C-alpha positions in Angstrom: -0.4 -0.1 0.1 2.6 2.5 0.9 4.5 1.9 -2.8 1.0 2.5 -4.2 0.5 5.6 -2.6 4.1 6.6 -3.7 3.9 5.7 -6.9 0.4 6.7 -7.6 -1.1 9.1 -5.0 -0.3 12.1 -6.8 -1.2 11.2 -10.1 -4.4 9.7 -12.0 -5.1 6.0 -10.9 -4.6 3.4 -13.8 -7.2 2.5 -16.3 -7.8 -0.9 -17.7 -7.3 -1.0 -22.0 -10.6 -2.1 -22.7 -11.7 -1.7 -26.8 -13.2 1.4 -26.6 -10.5 3.4 -24.7 -7.9 1.6 -27.2 -10.0 3.4 -30.4 -10.5 6.2 -28.4 -6.9 6.8 -28.0 -6.2 5.8 -31.8 -8.8 8.4 -33.2 -7.3 11.2 -31.1 -3.9 11.1 -32.3 -5.2 10.7 -35.7 -7.3 13.5 -35.3 -4.3 15.3 -34.1 -2.2 15.1 -36.9 -3.8 18.1 -37.9 -2.4 20.3 -35.1 1.1 21.4 -36.4 1.3 23.5 -33.4 0.5 21.1 -30.4 2.2 18.0 -32.5 4.9 19.9 -34.6 7.0 17.5 -37.4 10.4 19.2 -36.3 12.3 19.5 -33.3 15.2 22.1 -32.6 18.4 19.4 -32.5 20.1 21.5 -29.9 17.2 20.9 -27.1 18.2 18.3 -24.3 15.7 15.8 -24.9 17.5 15.4 -28.4 21.0 15.3 -26.9 19.9 12.5 -24.4 18.4 10.4 -26.7 21.5 10.7 -29.2 24.2 10.5 -26.1 22.1 7.1 -24.9 22.2 5.6 -28.3 25.6 6.2 -29.2 27.1 5.9 -32.7 24.8 3.7 -34.3 27.0 2.3 -37.3 25.1 0.2 -39.4 22.6 -1.0 -36.7 18.9 -0.4 -36.1 17.1 2.0 -33.8 13.2 2.2 -32.8 11.5 5.2 -32.0 8.5 4.0 -30.3 5.7 6.5 -30.2 7.4 8.6 -32.9 4.6 10.8 -33.9 5.9 12.9 -37.0 9.0 11.4 -36.2 10.9 14.6 -35.5 13.4 12.7 -33.2 13.6 9.9 -35.7 14.7 12.5 -38.6 17.6 14.0 -36.4 18.9 10.6 -35.0 18.9 9.5 -39.2 20.7 12.5 -40.0 23.4 11.7 -37.3 23.7 8.1 -38.1 23.2 8.2 -42.1 24.3 4.5 -42.1 21.7 3.2 -39.5 18.1 1.7 -39.9 15.8 4.0 -38.0 12.3 2.4 -37.3 10.0 5.2 -36.6 6.5 3.4 -35.2 3.4 5.3 -34.0 0.0 4.2 -33.6 -1.4 6.6 -35.8 -0.9 6.3 -39.6 -1.7 10.0 -40.4 1.0 11.0 -37.9 3.5 8.5 -39.9 2.6 10.3 -43.1 4.3 13.4 -41.8 7.5 11.7 -41.2 11.0 11.5 -43.4 10.6 8.9 -46.2 14.0 7.6 -45.5 12.9 6.4 -42.3 11.5 2.9 -42.1 7.7 3.7 -41.2 5.8 1.2 -39.0 2.0 1.4 -37.5 2.2 -0.4 -34.3 1.2 -0.1 -30.8 3.6 -0.1 -27.6 1.7 -3.0 -26.3 2.3 -4.9 -29.3 5.2 -4.3 -30.7 5.5 -6.0 -34.3 8.8 -6.6 -34.0 11.2 -9.8 -33.0 13.2 -9.9 -30.2 16.4 -8.7 -30.0 16.0 -6.5 -33.1 17.1 -3.4 -32.2 20.9 -1.4 -30.8 18.5 1.3 -29.4 15.2 1.8 -28.7 14.1 5.4 -27.2 10.6 6.7 -26.3 9.9 10.3 -25.8 6.6 11.4 -24.1 5.0 8.0 -25.5 4.9 5.6 -22.7 2.4 8.1 -21.0 0.1 6.7 -23.4 0.5 3.3 -23.4 -2.1 2.6 -20.3 -0.6 -0.5 -19.9 2.7 0.5 -18.9 4.4 -2.8 -17.5 3.6 -4.6 -20.3 4.8 -1.3 -22.4 8.1 -1.4 -20.9 8.3 -5.0 -21.1 7.7 -5.0 -24.8 10.5 -2.2 -24.9 13.0 -4.2 -23.5 12.3 -7.4 -25.3 12.8 -5.9 -29.0 16.2 -4.5 -27.5 19.5 -6.6 -28.3 21.3 -7.6 -24.8 24.1 -4.5 -24.3 21.3 -2.4 -26.6 20.3 1.1 -24.8 16.9 2.2 -23.9 15.9 6.4 -23.4 12.9 7.2 -22.0 11.6 10.6 -21.8 8.5 11.5 -19.9 6.5 13.5 -17.3 7.1 13.3 -13.7 4.2 12.6 -11.4 5.5 14.7 -8.7 4.1 17.4 -11.1 1.0 16.0 -11.9 -2.1 18.4 -12.4 0.3 21.1 -14.2 -1.1 20.3 -17.7 -4.2 19.6 -19.1 -4.3 15.8 -20.1 -6.3 13.1 -21.7 -8.1 10.9 -19.2 -6.3 7.8 -20.3 -2.5 9.6 -19.7 0.0 8.5 -17.1 3.2 10.3 -15.5 5.4 8.6 -14.1 7.6 8.4 -10.5 11.3 8.0 -10.6 11.5 4.6 -8.9 8.5 3.2 -10.4 9.7 3.3 -13.8 13.5 2.4 -12.6 12.1 -0.9 -11.2 10.2 -1.8 -14.1 13.1 -1.5 -16.2 15.5 -3.5 -13.9 13.4 -6.4 -14.7 14.6 -6.6 -17.9 17.8 -4.2 -17.8 21.3 -5.0 -16.1 21.5 -1.2 -15.1 18.9 1.8 -15.3 19.2 5.3 -13.9 16.8 8.8 -14.0 17.7 12.3 -13.8 15.5 15.3 -14.1 16.0 16.9 -17.5 15.1 20.2 -18.8 14.8 21.7 -22.6 17.8 23.6 -22.8 21.2 22.8 -21.0 21.6 26.3 -19.6 18.2 26.4 -17.9 17.4 24.3 -14.3 15.2 21.4 -14.6 11.7 22.7 -13.2 11.0 18.9 -12.7 8.5 18.5 -14.9 10.3 15.9 -17.1 12.7 12.7 -16.5 14.7 11.4 -18.2 15.6 7.3 -17.8 18.3 5.3 -19.3 18.8 1.5 -19.1 21.4 -1.0 -20.8 20.0 -4.1 -21.5 
């Protein structure tokens, strides 16, 4: 009970992913593809979130990386530019989002809860503000780790449950406590850590975003 209160006491209680809820989430993101203001197709490569992903993945060479919940592929485009010999798979639930992604990415429609990839398929995996929409978080984390090769690196950036209420959110969205995701990651990975992250290096993190890194 203490752990439940610690992890979920200041955020919305978890929901079950019913077929109706799954359809609602998919429809929401299909509709949101037209909203470039709130769902942009580009991102400044100097932003700390982008740099964290690049630093966590490291040089990919001719390897493979997965952007899990890529939206319009704004992070994936930069990862591809920095790793021109690599295969970058941009996966999202919404086909309308994928239509904005760069054609030099491998675009795949899929769910975080049913990743359409074999075990040990990727040298690197990252999820930026997408895990919060998965509903079944434990299953989603297990899936991200499943498709990662041994020794591969995983980056997750998402919102801090300690700051729940700062933003308007859909009814299914889930924010995370630091140790909540660390414990899930350590079920599948040999090491993991977490730190606060801001948008810019010269700005002190305000606590809204946390960045988790794991090695399988």
